N, C-alpha and C positions, 0 to 999 in steps of 0.2 A: 463305549469307542468312541475316541474322536479322531479327527484329522492326524493329530499325531501319535496316536496308538495303535497297536497291532488289538485285534478282537481275543479277550481272554477266553477261552474255552472252557476251563473250571469254573470261572465266575460265571458263565452264561449257564451252564450246568445246573449249579446251585441254584441260580437266578429262577429258571423253570421249576425246579424243585418248588422254590418257595412260591411261585406265584400259583401251582397246584394246591398247595396247602392255604393260599390266601383266599382263593375260590372258594373252598371248603368253610373257611372262616366266615366271610362275609353271608353265606348261604345261611350257616347257623346262626348269625347276630340278626338277621332278617327274620327268622322262625321265633326267635327270643324276646325281639323288640318290634312293640307294634307300632307302626307308623314308618319303621325305618326303611330309608330306600338309599341306594349306593350305584356308581356307576364304575364301572370296572373298565380300564384302559389300559392297552398295552401303549407306552409311550416311547418306546424304543425305535421303531420305524418312524414316528415323528420327528423325534429327536435327531435322528440319523439324516434325515432329508433336510431339515434345517441345516445342519452342520454342513453336509456334504453340496448342498445347494444353496448358498446365502443368497446369490443374486434373485433368487424367487421370493426373499421377503426384503429385499429393498431393490429401488429403482436404480438401472444399470446406465439409463440412458436420460439424458435429461428430456426427452418427450414421451419417456415412460410413465405408465399409473400402475401400481400395486391392485390387482383384481381380488376380492375377497368373497367368501360366499357367505350370505348374512346371516345365516343360520350355524356357521361354523363358529370355532373359538377367537377368530381373527377379528369378528366384529360382535363384541359385546358391550352395551351401552354402559352399564355398571357392573359394581361386584354383586350388587341384589335384584337387578333386572335382567332378564336373559329374553333373546327374543327368539318366541315359541315357533319351532318347525310347524308347517301346515300338514294337514295329514294328506293321506292320497285323495280323498274324496274333495278335500278343500282343492287342492293342485289340479284335479279334472274341471271342478266348475271354475275356478279362477283361467286355466285354459280355455276352456270354453268361451269366456269372455274375451278374451283376449282374440279368439279367432273370428267371434262375430264381428270384432272391432275391425280386423284385418279385411275380411270379406267384405263386409261394408263398404270400405274404401274401395277395395278393387271393383266393386259392382258400380262404381261411379265413370271407371275407365278414364279416370284423369287425377294426376297426383299435384294439380296446379289448385292453389287455394284463391278464393275470390278474392276482388280487392275489397277495399275499406266498406263496410255495411253500415248503413246509418243504424242506430242504436234504438229507432223503432221498427226497424224492418225484422220482417218474418224470416228465421233463418233455422236451420239443423245445424248444431256445432258437429264437426266432423268427429268420428270415434276414433281415438287414437291410443295405443298402447294396451295393455293387459291389467286385469287386477293385480294388487301390488305384493299378493302373497305368493305370486308366481315368479316374480321379477327377484332373482336371487343372488344377482353379482354385482357388486358394489366397488367404487372406485373415490378416492379422496382428491380432491382438488381445492386449491385456493382461490377465495375471490374476495376483491375489493383491494383497497390500500387505507389500512394496513390488510392484510388479508384473513379472513376466515377459514377455516378448513373445514369442509362439508361431504360426506358420506352420499355421493350420487349414485344412482341405478343406472348400470352400463344398458341402454335399449337402442338396437339397431332399427327398430321399429317405430322412433319417435322422431319427429321432425325439431324441438325444442328443447332448449336446456332450461329447466328451469328450477327455483329454490324456495323455500319459504320465507320471507323478508319480514322485519320489523319495520315501522310498526305495525301489527298485524292484527286483522279483524277476528279472522278465524284461523288459529293455525294449531295442527294436531303436535304431540309429543314428536320429538325427533333428538336423536343422540345430538349431544352438542350444542353451542350457542346458536339461535338464527341469525341469518346474516342482519346487518342492521346499516340500510343505505346510506342513513343520515351520519353514519361514523367513518365513511369511505371519502375518499378526496379526489376520488377517480370516477366516483358512479355520477351517470351520464342519462338525464330524459331522452327520450324519443317521444317526439310530437307526431299527431295524426298526419301532418302536411310532409313529414319524411317520407324518403322511399320505402326504406325498408319496412315503414308500419304493415306494409302489403302483403309482408312474409307471414303475419298471423290472421287468424280471426281474434275477434274483439267483441265483447260486450259494451252495454253503455258506460261509460266512464263515470268512477267515482265523484259526489260533490267534492265542488273545488278542483278539480282537475279534469276540465273538460277537453281540455287541448292537447292531454298526454295521449300517448298509444296505449291501450291496454289489450292484454288478450285472454281468451279463455281457451282450455284445453281439457277435456273430458275423456273417460275412459270407459272400458265397455262393462265393467262391473259398480257403474256408479259414480267412481270418483272423479275427480275436478279440482283443478288449481285456475286461480282468477288473479291478476293482478297486473302491475305495468310491465311492458316491453321496453326493457332498457339497454346502456351499454355501460361495461364495467371490464375492470383489469382481470383475467383469469391467469393464475399462477398454476404453469404445471409442473416446476420444479425449480431450483433456486436461481438457473441461469436460464429459465424460458418462461417467457410471458406472453399472453396476447391481450394486447391493449384493445378498446373498443370492442369488446366481445359481446355481441347480442345474446340478451337471454331473458327469462321471464322472472320478475322479483314477483312470486307470489305473495299477496294479502290474504286471501281467502282461499283456505285448501282442505277441503274433506274426503273423507273416504278412508277405504282401507289401507291405509299406509302404517307401516309399521317401522318407524325411527330413525329411516333414511331422511335425508334433508331434501330428495328431489330426484328429479330425472337428469341426464346426460345423453343428449339426442345425437344418434349416430344415423340416421339415414340421410337420404339423397336429397332433401331439400335447402332450401336459400341458408336457412335458419338454424340448421346442423350444425356442429362443430366440424363434421368432416368438412361441409363447403367454407364455410369461415375461414379455415385453415390451409385451403387449396393453394394459395400463393406459396407456402413454404413446405408444407408436406406433400402437394400433389395428389391430393385427394387418396391417399395411400393409408390406411390403418392395418392393425392386426390386434388379435387377443388370443390369449390362452385363458380359457375357463379354469378354475381350479378342480384339479381331477378327484378330491376329495374334500369335504368340508375342513377338515385341518389344514387343508392346502393353499397355496396363493397361485393366481395368475398373473397376467399383465395385460393393459391396453397399452398398445406402442403407436404413436403416428408417425409416419414417414417410412422411406424404405430401410431395409436391413443391409448394415455391411459388418462382417460378410454375408449374402446371402444364405439363408437356412439349407440343410441337405434334404435332400428325398423328398423336393417339391414336387406336388402334381396340381395342375391347374385346370381349370374349367373355366368358359365363357360366362358372364352373365349375360343374362337375358334381357334383350332391347325390350322396355314395357314402360307402360306410360306412370303405371304407378311407382312410387318412392321407395319400394322394399327391394330386395335383394334376390331375382329371379335365377333359377337354374335352369339347364335342360335334362331333367331326371329323366332316364328312361328305362330304368331298370334297379331291383337290388338282390342281392347275394346273399347266401348264408353258408359259412365253412369254406370259403373260395369258389363256390359255384353259382353261377346267375339262376336265378328262379324263373320257371315257364311262365311270363307273365307278359301279354301283350305290351310294345313298346306305347301304343295309343293310350294306354291307361293311363300313365303318366304323364305324355305330350298333351294329351287334350286339356285338362286344367291347367297343367303347370306345378310349377314348385318353386317355394321361395326358403332360404335359409335366415333363421330368427335366433336373435339370444333371448329372448322373451319366453316364447313358449318351453315348456318343462319336456313333454311328452313328443315323438316325431308323429305326423299325422299323414296317413296313407291313403288313395283311395279305397275302398270298402272291398272290391275285388282284391287288390293287392295285397291288402292288410291280412285278410283270411288265408290266402296261399301263404305268407311270411309267416304267420303266428302258428298256420299247421306244420310249416317244417320246422320250426322252432319248437315247437312241443316235442315232435320226433326226435331230434337233436337233444332235447334235456329228459329224454324219456327215461333215463336211468335216478331221476330225481323226483321224489313226492310232489304233485302237484295241488296245490291247496285253494280255496276260494278266495277271492279277491274281497276288498273292503265293499266295493259296487258291481253293479251287473257291466260295468263299461271296463271297469280292469279285470279280465278274464283269466290271464295267465300269471300267475303266482306260485311261488315257492317258498319252503321252509327249509334253509341249509344249517340250521344250527346244530343239527345232529351230524352233518357230512365232515368227512375227514377229507375231501377233498370236491373240487367243482371245478369242471370243464366249460366253458361257454363259446361255440362257434363266433369265428369272425363274421363281422356284418360289412357288406361293401355296397357301396354305391355307383352305381354305371351312369355314365353320363353320353349327350349325346356325339360330342366330339373325340368320344374313346377312351376318357380317362375314367379310371375305374380307383375309389378312395375306399382303403380297408379303413374299418374302425375294430379296436380290440373287443374282444366279447363282451368284457363287462362295460363296456358302454352303452350297451343296449338293456342293463338292469337298472333299476330303481329300487336301491333298499333303505326301508323306512325302517325297520324295526330288525332284533337278531333273529324273528320267526317268521318276516315278512318281508318279501323280494321278488320285484315284479316285473314284466315285461315292459320297456318304456317306448311303447309304440301304440297308437291308437289308429283305427278309421273315422275319417273325417264323415260328417254328417252330408245328409242330402242336401243339395243348396250351397255347400262348399264350394269353393272356385278352385282351391289349390292345395296341392300338400305343401306340409310344412316340417322342415328338416331343425327338431328343435334342440335345446342348449344341452341336455343329459347326454346326447350321442356326439357331440362335439368335445367332449373333455378332455379326451386326450390328445387332442390336436392343434395345432397352431392354425390359425384361420387368419388369411390375408387377403384384405379388400383392397383391389387394385382398381378404382373406380375415374380415373384421369382418363381423359383424352376423348375420343368416339366412342360412341356405344358398342360399336364393332370390335373395340379394342379393350373393353373393361370386361375384368376375369376376378374369379376366388382361386387363392391358392391354399392347397392342405399341405401340411408338411407335419412330420413326427417330430419336431425342434425338441432337442433338450431344455430350451428355454420354457417348456411348457411342464414337462415332467421328468422325474428322476429316472434314471435306466430301468430301477425297480418297477415303477408306474407303469412303464411302458410295456410290459410283458403279461401274458395273460396267465399265472402260474396258478394252482390250487390256490395258493395264500394269499393272491392278491384278490382274489373273489370272494374269499370268505373275509379278508379285511373289509372289504367294500360292505359286506354285509353286518361284521362287528362294529365298524365305525358308526353306522346309521342310528345306533342306539343309543349313541352319546349325548347326553345333555351335556356340554362343555361347562356350563356355570354350574354345574352340580359336584364338579370335581372337588374334593376335600382341600381344602386352601392349605391345609396342613401338612399334605403329602406332596405339593409341588414344590416348597423348598428342599425339602429332602432330596426329591431327584435333580434338582438342578444343582446341589452341592454335589453330585456325584460325576459332574461335568467338572474336570480341573482346569483345563484352557478358558480363561477369561473369554476370549471370541467366542467359544461354545456357548456360554453362559448369556453373552450378550444376544446374541443369535437366536435364543431363545424369547429374550425379552422382547423382540420386534414380531413375534406373533402376534400376540393381542394385549388388550388392556390389562385384562387380569394376570395373564405371565409378566408384564411390563413391571405391576406394581409390586410383585414378590421379588423379581430379579433386583430391584433397586433396595431391598430390604438385607438381599445376602450378597450382594457384592461388595467386598469391601474397600475400603480405599488403598491403593497401591502406591508403591514408590515409583515414580518416574525415573528411571537410572539415565545420566546423560550420556551422550556419545562422545563426548570430551573428556581429556585430562588436563592435568594443570602442571606446570614447569616452574623451578625457580631461578630467578637469573642470577648473575655476581652482586649483584647488591643486596639480594635476599628478599626481592619482589617476587609473588608469586602470579604466573600468568596462564591464559586458557592455551592448551595446544590445538592443532586443527582438529576437525572432526573425524571420528576414524568411519574409514572408508565401509561402511556397512549400510545395508538396506531393512533395517530393522530397527524398534524400539524395544527396549526392555522394563518388565513390568515387573518388582517385586512386591509378591504377594504376602501382606504385614501379618496374615492369619496362619498361614502354612511356612513362611520362609523360602518359599519357591520363587525361582525366578523365571517368568515368561516371554519368549520371543514374540513381537508383533510384527510381521512381512510387512514392511511398508518401503517400497523404492523410494516414496517422495523424499523420505528422509538425508537422502543419500548424500554427502557431501555439505549439511546443514547443521546448524547448531538449531536446539529444539527444547523446547519447555512447556510448562501446562498453559491453556489458555482455560477461558470460561467454558460451563456446560460440557466440560468432557472433550473438548477438543485441543489440540495442541498448537502452537506456536515453533513455525519453521522459519529460519532465516539463512537465507544460503551464505557459504563462507566466503564466495568471491563475489568482489564488487561487481554490480552496484546493490548488492544484498538483498536481493527480493524477498519478500515477505508474504507470508499464507498463512492462512488458519486450516487445519486439518483434522478431519474426523479419523482416528485410529483405525475404526472399526467399518464403515460404510468407505471411507477413503474419499469422502466431498472434501473439496478443497476450493478456497474462498481466496482471492488473491488481494490483499492492502499494499497500500504506497509502500515503495523499498525503504528501507533503512539507511538510506546514504545521508539524510540527513543529521545521523547520530554518529558521533565518534563511539568506538567499542561497543558496535550493534549488538555482540552478544550479553550486554546487560540489557536488553530491552524484554520490557515483560508486558504484557497486553490483557485486559478483559473487556468482556464484552454486557450488552444492557440485553442480550436475547441472545437465543441460538444463533449463529451467523447464517442461518439459511433463511432467517428473515428478512423483508427487504428494510423493516425500519430498526435494523441492528446497528449501534452506536459501538465503534473501538477506542479505548482508551488506552495509550501506552504510558508506562512509567520508564525512564530511563534513569537507573536508581544511580550509580555512580555519579552521574553528572546533574541530578536534580532537576531533569526536564521531562514535562508533562506536555501530551499532544493528543488529538483524535482525530478521527476517521469516519466514514462511511465506505464499506464496502463498495468498491467500484471507483474512489478517490484516487486521482494522482500523486497527493503529495500530502502529509502530515499537517493539520492546522494546531499551530503551536500556542500554548500558555505562556506569553512574553514576560509575565512577572515573577514566574518563578527561579530560582537561583540555588541549586544544589541542594541537600539535606532532606529530600524528599522521601519519607520511609515506604511509604505503602498506599495505595489506592483500593476502593471498592464500590461495587454497584449497591445501593441500600435503597429499598422501596421507591424504586422509579428513576434515584438520582443518582450520581456521581459522587465520592468524596475521597479526598485526600488528607493523609496526616504528613506532616513533618518531622525532623528530629527534636524539634522543639515541642512538641505537641499539637502546634495549631494544627486547627480541623479546618478545611476549607470545601465548601460546597462548590461544586465546577459545572459550568452553564455550556455545555457543547452547542455554542453557535458562533457566527463570525462576527466581529472577533470573539476568540475564546475568553471567557472570564471567570472570575471565581469571587468568593466571598468568604471572610475568614467567620467561624462559626463560633471558636470559643480557642481561648489562650491558656496555655498551660501554665501553672503556677509556677515561677521563675525557682522558688528552692527545692523542685524536683528535678533539676536538670543534673544530668550524670555522664560522665565519660564513660563509654562503651557500654552502651544500650541500642536499644531499637524497636519502633513505634510499628504494633500493627492493627488493623482494624478487623473487627468478626462481627457475626449477626449470631443471636444465641435466643430464640423464642421469640423473635420479632424485635430484640432490643439490640442498638448499636454498642460495640463493646471496644474499648482501647486496650491491647494488651501490652505489655511494655516488656521486655526482655533483656534483664541487666546482664553482665556477662564480666567475669574477671580476668584480668590480662596474665598471660601466661605465655613468653618469648615474643612479646609484638602482638599476640592475636587474642580474642576474646571467646572465652567460653561459659556458657549459661550457668548463672548462679542462681539468679531467683525472678520470677516471674509475678508480675501484679496486674488485675485485671481491675479496668473502670468501665460504670454503664455511665452513658450521657442521661444526664437530666436536661431534657427540650425545653423546658419550660425557665428555669433557674440558669440555664447554661454554663452548668458545673460537671465535673466529673464526679463521681460516687464511687468509692471502694466496692469491689466484690470480692467477698472472701469464698463462695463456693458455688459452684458451677452445677451441683448434684450429680445426679446419672448422667453425664454429658462428659464428653470429651473436646478439645478444641485440639485441630491439626493446623500451626500457623505455618504461612508461605506468604510470600509477597504477592498481592494481589489475588492471591488463593486460598486462604483461611478457609477452614471447615470446622462446623459443629455439628456434633452427631450424637444421638441416642445410644449408651454403649451396649443396651440392650439387644442390639440387632447385630453385632459384630462381637465374637470373643476376643482375647490378646489386647483389646482396649481397656483401659480401667477409667474407673469413673471419676470426676474430679480432678482431671490431669490435664496439663497442656503439652502437646505433642510438637518437637521442634524437627527441625533439620539444619544442614550447612546451606542455607539459601543467600546469606548475607555477601555475597561476591566475594569480596576481597579477605573478609574477616576470619571466614572457617576454613581454611585450606588445610592448615598445620596438622600432621598427623601427631599424636599424643599417644603413644603405647598403641593401644588397638582401640582406642576411643576416635572414630572418623567421622570428620564432617560434624562435629557436636551434634549428633542425632540421638536423640532422648525425650525424654517426658518429666515436667516438673509436677509432683503432687502436691496439689495445695492443701491436701489434709496435713501432709506431714513436715511441707517447705522442703523437701530433698529432690535434687535432680538423678536420675537414673539412666545411663546410657544404653542404648538397644543395639542389638545384633550383634555384638561384638567378636563372636566366634564365627559366625555366617557368611559374613561379605566385609570386603576392605572397599571402600568408595573415596574415589580421590578428586570427585568432580560434585558440582551443584545436584542437589536433589529436587524433585518435586512432588508433593503429594497429589494425586491423581483419581478421580472417581470417573468411570465411563460416564458417555452422555447418559444423562438422566431423564427417565419418563416421567410421565404424572404420577403422584402419588396422590391417592385419595386421602381427604382430610380425616375419615374413621381411623385410619392408621392401619386396619387390616380388616380383613375382611369376615363377617359372621358366618360361623358355620351355619346352613341353613336348615339341615336334618335335625329336625326335630320330633318330638312325640307330640302326637296328638294332643294330649293333656298341656303340653309347653313345658314339660320337663326334660333337661338335657341328660343324656345317659353318659356312660362312660366309653361306650364304643370307640368313639373317636380316638381316646386315648389307647384303648386296646390297639388298634390298627398302628398307631404313631409308635408306641414301644416297638412292635411286632418288626416295623420296617426299620428302627434303629439297631435293632440287634441283627438283622441282614447286613 
C-alpha cells in the first residue's frame, strides 16, 4: 500500500497465508542447519509509517534534528558491525551509575562550577551523566568548516557538548570520522584568561598548551573525556548555523562508549546548547523520543508554530541544581489515582531525564504501584526477571491480545498527564517484557521520570524568563508518533514485544531489495532509503535512472525555427521509470511557472518563467530549496544548466553554470548575489563536469579546459582535439567510468535541418601524454548522456539497460525537437558492439520537450559493493537456505 493506492484485501489475505508458511519453513531450516539463525520481521507497519509520516524521517524545520535509537536500524555503523543492545541487567547497572552521579550532584546543593582550579590543586571532578550503554538517543550535527557530521547522544543531564577530536591521544571507535580541528577554518582556541573558561572544570593542560583552557568531564561508570574547551561553528541545518559555539574537543576519551561521537549537553548550565542559543530560541526546546527502535523522533529548538494540540503543562521546580525538576504528587493506573501520600513524592522531589531508562519512584510509592499493576495484568502469566531488581516481567509470546492500563502522573498544580500503557513496558525479547519502573535506593534524593515512559509524548522545555514562569509541556503531538502508535490496541503491545527481538543488522540483505521493489512510487522507495545506512545502500542499487519530463513544450515559428512554450501551470514534475515504462507524478508546488531540469546529486534546477528569472536548487523528495543568483545575466534563461561540486546543503558547495546556446560559463556559491563569469569563453561550449575535485569543460572543437572557480575566474587548456576529427553535426560529452575521464562524441546525420544520432565514439584521456585514446568497449556498463549530467552505471543493478551501450536523449536544445515518425527527441541507445542505434519508447510516450536523466539523491554506497550474508555454519560453509527463501519470496 502507498499514499496513492488503496489496500488490496485479497493480496493481504494471501500475504498472511504466505507469512504463516514462511514461519514454518524458517523453523524447519533452523532444525536442519546447525548454527542457522534468522530474524523474522513484519515490515509492513514500518514501511507504512515511513510512507505516511515522512516528516519524522527528515527535518521539517531549520532548527530540528532527527532523533534515532542507537540500537535500532536508523543507527548502524556498517554492514558488518552492529551496535549490540545491552541486556536488562546492563541497563539497570548503567541506570544506577547515572542515578549515583545525579544524586551526588544534588547533594552539593549547588549547580555552579568552581572557577579555575590550579593544576596542582586537589579536587574531585563533578560526576555528570551516566553510563553510555543507557544513553539510547542520538542526533546528528555538523561541526566545523567544512562541517563534519557527528552522531551525539541527547542528554538533558549534561552541561557540555563534546566530541572526539583529532589529533587524539586516546580515542575509542566511533561511527564516521573524528572531528579534526586542524582542518576547520572556524576553529578557535579558548585561553585560561577568557571568562568562558570558568564554565568548565579542567585538569592540567597538556605540554605545549599551558595557556589553553582545558576541560575534564567524568561519568558515573568511570568513563571520561578530557580535552580542549574551544569555539567552533555548529551546523543545525543548511540554513542554520551557530557561530562561536562552545564545546569540548576531546583528545583523551576512555570508557563504555559505543560508537557515538560524543554528547549534546541540554541542561541549564552556561555551556549547554540551551543557554548558548537562548538569544534566538529563548531557551525553548522539545523532543519526541522514538516510540520504537525502528522509528525516529526529533529534537527541536524554539517555539512551534502552530502550537501543538492537546497541551498539558506543569511548572518547573525552582531548584539550585541544573536538572529539570517537577512537582510530582501522585501516580495513577487505569485512570485512577493510587492511594499514596503526596509527601512521599514531594519530600524528595522529582526530575525528568532523557538518560535514565527506567522510571524511579520512592520505595513506598513503587510497591503500591507495582502491586496495582500486577493485579491489572493478572490475566497474563508472570515470569522471573533477569535479576532480583527486575521483578515484574511477562511472556506475551503466546498471547493473542494484550491490554495494559494507562499510566497517569499527577502534579501539584493540578495537571494530570496520561501515558499509553505500552510506555510502562520494556520489551527485551519475544519472551521477556518487564515493567519499566524501579524503586530508588535508600539515600537517593529524588524520583526520576525516565526516557522509556516519555516515548509517545512530545516534551517541551520552556525555561526562559524567571524561575516561577518556567514550565514543561506534554502533548500527544502527531509530530511524535503516527495515529496507530498513539493507541493501545493489542497489536500495538504485541508489536512492541515483537520488535524487541529484532537485530536489524541480521536481516537478510537479499530480502530487502525484494521488499523495496514492491513499492511502486519512487517517493516511497526514497523514504525507505532515509531510514538507515543499510537501507540507503540497498535503495541506491534498486532505484533506476528516471527520465525527467520537462513541463514545457515547443512550437515552430513562421520561419521554421523551434522555440519553448511557456511552462505548463502544474505543481508537479513527472518521472518516467525506464524499467517499468510507468510515469510518476511528484507533487512540487515549487516548480509552478518555472522551467526545471536536472542538476547534480539528485537535485533539480528551477528557473522562474517571469523576470528576473529567480534560480533555485530543489530536492524533489525532501523539498529543501537553495537560492542561487537570478538568471537575468543570461539571455534565453531556459538554456541554463548547472552542476555542483557537492550536495547543495554543504557550505563548501560550488555551483557551475553552462549556458549552452551562448557558450557562457559562470560559477557561484549558494548565497552569492550574482554569477562570476569566465570571460574568455565564446560560444561552442558542449559540456561541463566535476571530476576528482575539479571542474572541467569541453567545447565543440574538443578543447578540454580545467576551470578555476576564483575571482577572477580562470581556465587552462589541457588538450587540443586533432583538427582532422572535426565534423559538422556532433556534440561532445564528458563522463566518468571507473575513475577515468571520458570524452563521448555523438555524431548525427542531418534530416530536414535537424541532426539525429548515427555514431558514438568514446575516448579516454591519457593524462601523461595529453592525448585522447579511443575506447572500443565499456564492458558490462552503460553510459547515459546528458549535458552536465552524464551517468555511468553497472547494468547488473538494473534490468532493461544493455551492456556496452550509450543511451542518449534529446538534450541538445535546438537540435533535437523535430518529430520524425514516432522517433521523438532522438531518444535511444547506441550499441558499441553492433554499431547500431536503436530508438526507445516508440509506442509508450510522445515527448515534445527536452529530457533529463535523473537519479534520486544518492546515499553513501559502501566500497564492498554489497553486504555479505552474515549467517554461516560454524564450520564456515555456506548453505543454500538463503536461496530457498529468496526463491519463495520471488514466487510470492
